[in-house]
Residue, then its C-alpha position, 0 to 999 in steps of 0.5 A: m499499500k505505501r508502496f502504491i502511494l508513493c507512486i502517485f506521490v512521484l507521478g504527481i511530482a514528476v508531473s508537475s515539474l514539467a509544468s510551468a506558469y508561462q509569461g505571455d506577452v502583453i498587449y495595450i488596449d485603450g492605454e491599459k496594459w493587458t497581459l497577453m496569454g500567449q505569444p501569437i508570434e509562434r502561430d507561424s513557424a517560418l515567422f518564429h524560427h526567422l525571430l529565433d534567427v535574430l535574436p540574441k544567443e545570449r539572451r536570458i530564458s527562464s521555465g516562463n520563458w523558454q524563448g527569452y523574448t516579450g513581444y509588446w502588442s496593440i489593438r488600435d482601430g479594430q486591428l492589431y499590432l506588433d509594436s516591439i519585441r523585448v529581449g528578456f521579460d516582462f512579468d506582471s508582479s501581481v501574477m508572478a513575482t521577478s527580478i528583470f536583469p540585463a542580458k549580457n553576451k559572453d564578453g560581458k557585455e549588455i544585449p540591447p534591450f528590444v530587437p532593433a529596427d531592420d532586424m524586425l523589418e527582416v523579420f515581418h517585412d511582409y506584414y508591414a504596413n505604413g509603418e506598422i505591422l499589421a499582425s495579419w497572419i493571426t487567425g482565432e481567438v488572443r485571450v488577454a488578462r489582468g489583475h490578480a489571480v482568482k485561480y491561479v494554475h502553475q502551468g501553461y496559460l491556464r491561470k485565471l486573472e480577475h479582468e478577461q478579454h477574448f478576441t477573435i481575429n481574422q488576419g489581424r483584425v478584431t472581429d468580436c470581443v467578449s470581456y469576463h469579470n472573474r472573481i471569488a463568489v463564495n470563500g469557503f472550504s478549500i480543498e486545495e489549502f486543506n491539501y496543501k496544509h495536511r498532506k505531510q500524513d503526519s498524525e496531527s494530518r491524518e487526524k484532520i483529514r478524518q475529522l473533515i470526512p468522518i467514516p465509520v471505520e466500525n462498519y468496516p472490520e475489513l479494514d483492521e489491518i489496513k493503515g489507508f487507502v487513497v481517494d481520488i475525488a473527481d467531476i466536482q460540481v457546486d453551485s453559485l452558494g457553494n453547495l456541493l451538488d455532485c462529485r466522483v469517488k473512486i477508493y484506491l485499496k491494496g487487495g480490497n474488494d470492489e463492494l468494499k471499495d463502493r462502500l467506502s466510495q459512498d461514506v466519503k461522498a456522503a461526508l464531502m456532500n455535508i461540507r458548507p460552504w465550498k470554496v466556489l469561483f465565478i470564471d468566464n461567467e460560471y460559477v466552477p470549483e477551485t478543482k475539478r479533481f483531488s486526491f488525498q491518502y486517508g490514513l487510519e493509524e492514530 
C-alpha cells in the first residue's frame, strides 16, 4: 500500500515539475497594459523561426519564457499590431514576481533590450503597412487578462485573472470581443488549501482528514489490518451558494474487493456533501469549483 501511494506521489511531482506558468506577451488596449496569454508570433512557424535567428544567442530564458523574448502588441482601430519585441522578460508582479536583469553576451556587454528596427523589418517585412506591423498572420482567439489571479494554475496560460477579454481575430482584424470579470464567488472551504496544509501525513494531519471526512470505521472490520487508502475525487460540481452538487469518488485500496470500495466511496461522498460552503469561483460567467479533481491519502493509523 505504501509503495502504491509513493508511486502516486512521485508521479505527481514528476508531472508538476514539467509544468510551469508561462509569462505571455504584453498588449496595450485603450492605453491600458494587459497580459496577452500567449505568444502569437509562434502561430506562424516560419515567422517564429526567422525571429529566433535574429535574437541574441546569449539572451536569458526561464521556465516561464523558454524563448527569451516578450512581444509588445496593441489593438488600434479594430486591428492587432505588433509594436516591438523585448529581449528578455516583463512579468506582471501581481501574478508572478521576478527580478529583471539585463542580458549580457559572452564578452560581458549588455544586449540591447529591444530587437533593432532593421531586424524587425527583416523578419516582418511581409506584414509592414505604413511603417507598422499588422498581425495579419493571426486568425483565431487572442485572450488578454489583467488584475490579480482568481485561480492560479502553475501550467501554461491556464491561470485566470480578475479581468479578461477574449478577442476573435481574422487576419489581424478584430471581429468580436467578449469581456469577463472573474472573482471568488464564495470564500468557503478550500480543498486545495486543506490538502496543502495536511499533505505531510503526520498524525495531526491524518486526524484532521478523519475529522473532515468521518468514516464509520466500526462498520468496516475488513480495515482492521489496513493502514490507509487513497481517495480520488473527480467531476466536482458546485452551485453559486457553495453547495456540493455532485462528484465522483474512487477508492484505491490494495487487496480490497469492489463491494468494500463502493461502500467506502459512498461514505466519503456523503461526508463531502455535508461540507458547507465550498469555495466557488465565478470564471468566464460560470460558477465553478476551485478544482475539479484531487486525491489524498486517508490514514487509519492513530
